[in-house]
Structures are given as C-alpha cells and as structure tokens.
C-alpha positions, -999 to +999 in steps of 0.1 A: -575-244-515-596-276-520-634-279-523-651-305-508-665-329-531-696-350-517-699-389-526-730-409-520-707-441-515-723-474-526-704-506-527-674-519-544-642-502-554-655-471-570-659-447-538-626-458-531-612-445-562-632-415-564-621-407-524-582-412-535-584-392-569-603-365-554-574-343-542-553-347-577-584-327-590-585-298-564-611-314-541-613-329-504-637-360-506-667-357-483-684-393-481-719-398-474-718-435-470-748-463-478-754-479-443-749-519-448-735-513-488-705-489-484-671-507-473-665-503-435-630-494-447-639-461-464-631-440-437-597-453-438-592-433-471-616-406-465-613-382-436-651-367-435-674-399-435-710-406-421-732-436-425-770-430-438-797-452-449-799-448-489-833-431-486-823-402-460-814-380-489-824-350-467-801-361-441-776-364-468-780-333-480-779-314-446-745-334-441-732-323-473-744-284-466-726-289-431-694-295-450-697-266-474-705-295-504-715-279-535-707-308-563-714-343-556-709-374-572-727-410-564-701-439-565-703-474-564-736-500-566-766-491-543-787-522-542-817-518-562-836-539-533-836-508-514-855-489-539-886-514-528-883-504-485-907-479-488-918-489-453-887-501-438-871-461-450-902-447-435-909-430-470-889-403-467-874-402-500-905-415-523-922-382-502-898-356-509-892-364-546-934-375-554-918-409-571-953-420-572-953-456-582-919-451-601-899-467-573-870-485-593-831-476-583-829-458-614-857-436-610-846-432-575-812-419-578-825-398-608-849-379-586-825-376-558-803-362-582-829-336-597-837-329-557-802-321-547-799-296-578-828-278-565-810-275-531-777-260-550-757-290-549-747-301-585-746-338-591-717-339-618-703-369-640-676-391-622-658-400-653-630-373-653-619-387-619-616-422-637-592-414-668-570-440-651-593-470-653-609-471-689-593-500-711-588-496-750-600-523-769-582-555-769-572-585-750-560-578-714-552-615-703-526-640-716-551-665-728-575-652-763-596-677-763-611-704-790-636-704-813-665-711-789-657-684-765-655-657-793-691-671-808-706-667-776-694-633-771-707-623-801-742-639-792-742-622-763-730-582-775-760-575-784-784-592-761-766-576-730-773-541-747-808-546-754-812-562-717-796-526-703-819-507-723-849-523-712-838-517-676-836-555-670-797-558-662-765-551-675-746-583-677-758-617-694-740-652-685-740-678-719-726-711-731-728-724-762-748-699-775-776-701-752-783-678-723-777-692-684-785-663-670-795-626-669-785-601-641-814-590-620-814-571-585-785-593-575-760-575-594-733-588-616-712-612-593-747-630-580-755-633-614-722-648-625-723-674-597-759-682-606-750-689-643-722-710-631-742-731-612-770-732-639-745-738-668-712-754-652-678-745-658-669-725-690-693-695-689-692-665-710-699-631-695-707-603-711-715-565-696-723-538-713-741-501-705-772-484-718-771-468-751-779-436-732-764-445-700-765-411-680-727-415-659-741-393-627-767-419-620-755-455-626-716-459-641-715-496-648-678-513-637-657-545-637-629-553-615-612-579-593-645-591-577-656-598-610-630-622-616-628-635-586-668-643-593-657-660-628-629-680-611-652-697-585-674-712-611-641-718-636-661-694-661-638-691-693-644-653-701-654-618-695-664-592-723-668-553-717-672-523-732-639-509-738-635-466-732-663-462-713-664-490-686-640-485-654-622-516-647-606-513-612-580-532-598-571-542-630-533-556-624-546-576-594-579-588-617-556-596-648-532-614-627-560-637-616-577-643-651-540-654-661-537-680-629-572-693-640-570-694-681-600-666-681-600-644-713-604-610-703-616-586-733-626-552-739-648-543-770-655-510-786 
C-alpha cells in the first residue's frame, strides 16, 4: 500500500515532477499548493490538492494530518516577497515560529521545517525523486560557444557561488567580463530579462547552488522556462551545476536552445 507524501508546492516544474514520481517510490502525493504561485494545472496530476497562503503552515499541517502525511517535501519556487508580507498574512507563521526580525524566505522555510518536524511530519530530501533530471558534466547543446562565451562563464562561475553563499541570489548575468545583473527577489527568469535589457544580446547566465545547500529548503533548478527567457533576450549561454541542479523538460529546452544557437553547459 502506498503511503502519503505531502508536497508544499510552489511555482515551476518541480511540483509536477514530484507528483509524477511519487507513485514510483511507493507514495501517493498530497499537495498543499501555494496560492497564486503553484500552477493551476497541479490538480490535474495530483488527486489530493488544496491551496493555501504561504504562511498558513498551521492550516497546511492540519491538511497533511487529515490525509495521514508523515513525510513531506518543499517543491518549487516560493516567492521570497511573501516573506515580507507579515501583515497581509496575518503574521501567523512568524508568531508560531518566533522568527523575530529574521524573515528571509530561507529562514522562514528552515523554521517551518523544524516546526513541521515537531508536529510529527518529517521534511525529507527531494533528490531521490529527481534522479532522472540531473545532468552529467558537458555540453548539452549543438553549439559549444567561442572564447568570449567560455571566458564569461569562467568570469561568472566563482562569483555566482559567492553570491549564493551570501544569500544574495543564485543567478549571475554577465557579458564581456562585466556583470549585467544579479538575481534578487525577482527570480532567475526576471534577472535574465533584466540583464538582457541592460546589456543587450549575447549575455551569459551562470547559476549555482550554495556551498552548503540544504536541498529540503531550496533546490535550485533550471529548465525550459530558463531557456525561453534567454531566447527572448537573444542570450548566448546558460551554465549551471552538473549532477546537483535539476534540469526540467530537458529535451524541449535543448531543442529550443539549438534553434536559437544558445550554449547549454553543465559544469562540475
């Protein structure tokens, strides 16, 4: 008999993949979708799905308990701007968790995990569900790029890790050895579009995880939407971490990259 898996679902492809893969791992998915962030199509792949405000962890916990959930994952992007909406959310989560002044998105999710654990719901590492979407090191696209692109990747690689480690953002947009944009609250796709507007065609995007990345809290990912954003601004390349960063809808993304001459590189 399958056991229920709770999914706190944000935006993007991640929740869909977890829902589809859960049954292969002996689970039945129970999705608590973040209102206005999780896709409205999530109900099509998850039979048990309800929508909640991002801070209403007490309601999410009760929902999970009603469906017998003892294990859960956080999947998908939860807009960090929700971390600042204390008044609009009724202040319930900060009150429950004693956040004090630390209301960053990472801190909220980290303490929500601790609180759920205290309530008997273990938040587990989602990576075992994602083995099919990690990339080995190498070039995924037909185009390998010239010296300028490789130089820009090298220029941005260590800097992107430094920014991630300092909780600034995980995406760096560069061109000709200069930084065009750094990801902030807006997320990867918006940072790419902003970098393209500022620097013009030919930007190179580097995305990295933190040195000590807790995958239960935040597992950075790339995918078809990332490549679409690059294509919109006539970007030149996307470089991301091999073997640790999921690449969703890879086949479609590679086809789109090849159509637009974009370099896709997974780097260790």
